[in-house]
C-alpha positions in Angstrom: 109.3 127.6 111.7 108.2 124.2 110.5 110.3 121.1 111.4 107.8 118.7 109.7 104.1 118.4 108.9 101.7 117.8 111.7 100.3 114.3 111.8 96.8 113.9 110.3 95.5 113.0 113.8 97.0 116.1 115.4 95.7 117.8 118.6 92.2 119.4 118.6 92.1 123.2 118.9 89.5 126.0 119.3 87.4 125.0 116.3 86.6 121.5 117.6 86.7 122.1 121.4 90.3 121.1 122.0 93.0 122.6 124.3 92.7 126.1 122.9 88.9 126.3 123.5 89.5 127.5 127.0 92.1 130.1 125.8 89.7 132.2 123.7 89.7 134.9 126.4 92.6 136.9 124.9 95.0 135.9 127.6 98.3 134.7 126.2 99.6 131.5 127.8 103.4 131.7 128.0 105.8 128.9 128.7 109.2 129.8 130.2 112.1 127.3 130.1 113.5 125.6 133.1 117.2 124.6 133.3 120.2 126.1 131.5 118.0 128.4 129.3 116.2 130.0 132.2 118.8 132.5 133.4 119.4 134.1 130.0 115.6 134.3 129.2 114.8 135.8 132.5 117.5 138.4 132.1 116.2 139.1 128.6 112.8 139.8 130.0 114.2 142.0 132.8 116.2 144.0 130.3 113.0 144.5 128.3 111.3 145.9 131.4 109.3 142.8 132.0 109.6 141.7 135.7 108.5 138.4 137.1 107.0 137.7 140.5 107.3 134.1 141.5 104.8 132.1 143.5 105.9 129.9 146.5 106.8 126.9 144.3 108.3 129.1 141.6 106.5 127.5 138.6 103.8 130.1 137.9 105.4 133.5 137.8 103.3 136.7 137.2 104.5 139.1 134.5 104.4 142.8 135.0 103.3 143.0 131.4 99.6 142.6 131.1 97.9 140.0 129.1 100.0 136.9 130.0 99.7 133.8 132.2 103.0 132.0 132.6 104.3 128.6 133.6 107.8 127.3 133.8 108.4 123.9 132.1 111.3 121.9 130.7 112.1 122.9 127.1 111.1 119.5 125.8 107.7 119.8 127.5 107.3 123.3 126.1 107.6 122.0 122.6 105.0 119.3 123.4 102.6 121.7 125.1 102.9 124.2 122.2 102.1 121.4 119.8 99.1 120.3 121.9 97.8 123.9 122.1 97.8 124.2 125.9 100.5 126.9 125.6 100.2 129.8 123.1 103.9 130.8 123.0 107.0 129.5 124.6 110.8 129.5 124.6 112.6 126.3 123.4 115.6 125.1 121.6 115.4 124.7 117.8 116.9 121.2 118.3 113.9 120.0 120.3 111.4 121.4 117.8 113.2 119.5 115.1 113.5 116.4 117.2 109.7 116.4 118.1 108.8 117.1 114.4 106.1 119.6 115.3 104.6 122.4 113.3 105.2 125.7 115.2 105.5 129.4 114.2 109.0 130.8 115.0 108.5 134.3 116.3 112.1 135.2 117.4 115.5 133.7 117.4 117.1 135.1 120.5 120.5 133.7 119.6 121.0 132.7 123.3 122.5 129.5 124.5 123.8 128.5 121.0 124.7 124.8 120.7 125.7 122.3 118.1 124.1 118.9 117.8 127.1 116.7 116.9 128.3 113.2 116.5 131.3 112.4 118.7 133.5 109.3 119.2 136.8 108.3 120.7 139.7 108.3 118.3 140.3 104.6 119.0 136.9 103.8 117.4 137.5 105.8 114.2 139.1 104.4 111.1 141.3 106.9 109.3 139.6 109.7 111.3 136.1 108.6 110.2 133.3 106.4 111.5 133.6 102.9 110.2 131.5 101.3 107.5 130.7 98.3 109.7 127.7 98.3 112.1 128.0 100.4 115.3 125.9 101.8 118.1 124.9 105.5 118.7 123.7 106.7 122.1 121.5 109.8 122.0 118.5 111.7 123.4 117.8 112.9 119.9 116.4 109.7 118.4 114.6 111.2 115.3 117.5 113.6 114.5 120.0 110.7 114.8 118.0 108.3 112.6 117.8 111.1 110.0 121.5 111.7 110.2 122.3 108.0 109.9 120.1 107.7 106.9 121.6 110.7 105.2 125.1 109.6 105.8 124.5 106.0 104.9 125.8 104.4 108.1 124.8 101.0 109.4 124.1 102.0 113.0 121.7 101.2 115.8 120.4 103.9 118.1 120.6 103.5 121.9 118.2 105.9 123.7 119.9 107.8 126.5 118.3 109.9 129.3 121.0 112.3 130.0 124.8 112.0 130.6 125.1 110.6 127.0 128.8 111.4 126.9 129.6 108.5 129.4 128.1 105.8 127.2 131.2 105.0 125.1 133.0 102.7 124.9 131.1 100.0 126.8 127.5 100.9 126.1 127.8 102.7 122.7 130.5 103.3 120.1 129.6 107.0 119.5 127.1 109.6 120.6 124.9 112.3 119.1 124.6 115.1 121.6 124.4 118.9 122.0 127.5 120.9 122.9 128.3 124.5 123.4 132.1 124.4 123.8 133.0 120.8 123.3 134.7 120.7 126.7 132.5 118.0 128.2 133.1 115.8 125.1 136.8 116.3 125.3 136.9 115.6 129.0 135.3 112.2 128.2 137.8 111.4 125.5 135.4 112.1 122.6 136.2 113.9 119.3 133.6 115.7 117.2 133.2 113.9 113.9 130.1 115.5 112.3 127.5 118.2 112.9 123.9 117.3 112.7 122.4 120.8 113.2 122.9 124.1 115.1 120.4 125.4 117.7 119.6 128.3 119.9 116.8 129.4 122.2 113.9 130.7 120.2 110.3 131.9 120.8 107.7 129.7 119.2 103.9 129.9 118.9 101.1 127.5 118.3 99.8 128.4 114.8 96.2 128.9 116.1 97.3 131.3 118.8 98.4 133.9 116.1 94.9 133.7 114.5 93.3 135.4 117.5 93.5 139.2 116.9 93.8 140.1 120.6 96.5 137.6 121.3 98.4 138.5 118.2 98.7 142.1 119.2 99.8 141.1 122.7 102.4 138.6 121.3 103.7 141.1 118.7 104.3 143.7 121.3 106.1 141.1 123.5 108.3 140.2 120.5 109.0 143.9 119.8 110.2 144.4 123.4 112.5 141.4 123.3 113.9 142.3 119.9 114.6 145.8 121.0 116.9 144.4 123.7 118.6 141.9 121.4 119.2 144.7 118.9 120.6 147.0 121.6 123.1 144.3 122.7 124.7 144.4 119.3 125.4 148.1 119.5 126.9 150.7 121.7 126.4 154.5 121.7 129.5 156.5 120.8 129.5 160.3 121.5 132.4 162.6 120.6 133.2 166.2 119.8 134.5 167.4 116.5 135.4 170.8 115.0 133.4 172.2 112.3 136.2 171.7 109.7 136.5 168.0 110.5 132.8 167.2 110.8 132.1 165.7 107.4 135.4 163.8 107.4 134.5 162.1 110.7 130.8 161.5 109.8 131.9 159.6 106.6 133.6 156.9 108.7 131.2 156.5 111.6 128.4 153.9 110.9 125.0 154.7 112.2 121.4 153.3 112.1 120.1 156.1 109.9 121.9 159.4 110.5 124.0 160.5 113.5 122.6 162.9 116.0 124.4 166.2 116.2 124.2 169.3 118.5 126.3 172.5 118.3 128.9 173.0 121.0 129.0 176.1 123.2 130.6 179.0 121.4 129.8 177.4 118.0 133.3 175.8 117.9 132.1 172.5 116.6 129.6 169.7 117.2 128.8 166.9 119.6 128.0 163.8 117.6 126.2 160.7 118.8 125.8 157.4 116.9 124.7 153.9 117.7 127.5 151.8 116.2 128.0 148.0 115.9 129.7 146.7 119.1 132.0 144.4 117.1 133.4 147.3 115.1 134.0 149.6 118.1 137.9 149.4 118.4 138.3 150.3 114.7 135.6 153.1 114.9 137.4 154.7 117.8 140.6 154.7 115.8 138.9 156.3 112.8 137.3 159.0 114.9 140.6 160.0 116.5 142.4 159.9 113.1 139.9 162.4 111.6 139.9 164.9 114.4 137.3 163.6 116.9 137.9 164.2 120.6 136.4 163.5 124.0 135.0 160.1 122.9 132.5 158.5 125.3 131.1 155.0 124.9 128.0 153.8 126.8 125.6 150.9 126.8 122.2 151.0 125.1 119.2 149.4 126.9 116.8 149.0 124.0 116.5 150.0 120.3 113.1 150.3 118.7 113.5 151.2 115.0 
């Protein structure tokens, strides 16, 4: 994924003795996020069979998957270290990649920790439900994104840099804010209403472009992505197993979605079949109804750990 072009005076890499020069041993240098993203990413790794053993300080975990050296950093720093080339791959929010305006390769959108970057203000400040045409102040941690939004919208606004707790700036220190929100609850608690959306974001896995040019690292990274993707795919589906008589088999199969074809096995006494299919989790209630209506019985639903197509 590219947020913007790299500056001409970008960081040095392997070719000219820069940060990646010491990384040419095939070991993949992974950055894991600290903070609100950490719990979901560590669970994703565990579900993929990748276990972490933490050192005493907890910043340099060892992965059970060979070929990696890991460090835990704040997401904003991960973006910077990926850009500089001192980390090969790392997890970060799409919002900070866009904010830092760096050229990275997006390997995987986990869909975890989704947030919206929004403009919010108190209703008292608004004019007819909109931001006023007169000059106003915007508090934000996202300076570049906010300047871009101001320019696109044609507002006359000055940006006030915040360093956390942006929602408390209005009304004394700013007229409105640009901040991230998952549910909008914090904004509402501070008397703010969402006026506009700047972008949407989620936790994603990124790579420094040069890291993917190393054949050994590329194979290691691609296997890593495959393992994570298999868990994310499995979370979207459940396994449904049911019995059905021979006469009703085709009728039931016609209404049960599957990845390719359902798995079938004859029942004892040749009285019918046991059918198994990985179905979309979101469609499960309707699928169960359709199976019952068409003669399916003994329906069992269970979780899937991983799906590798």
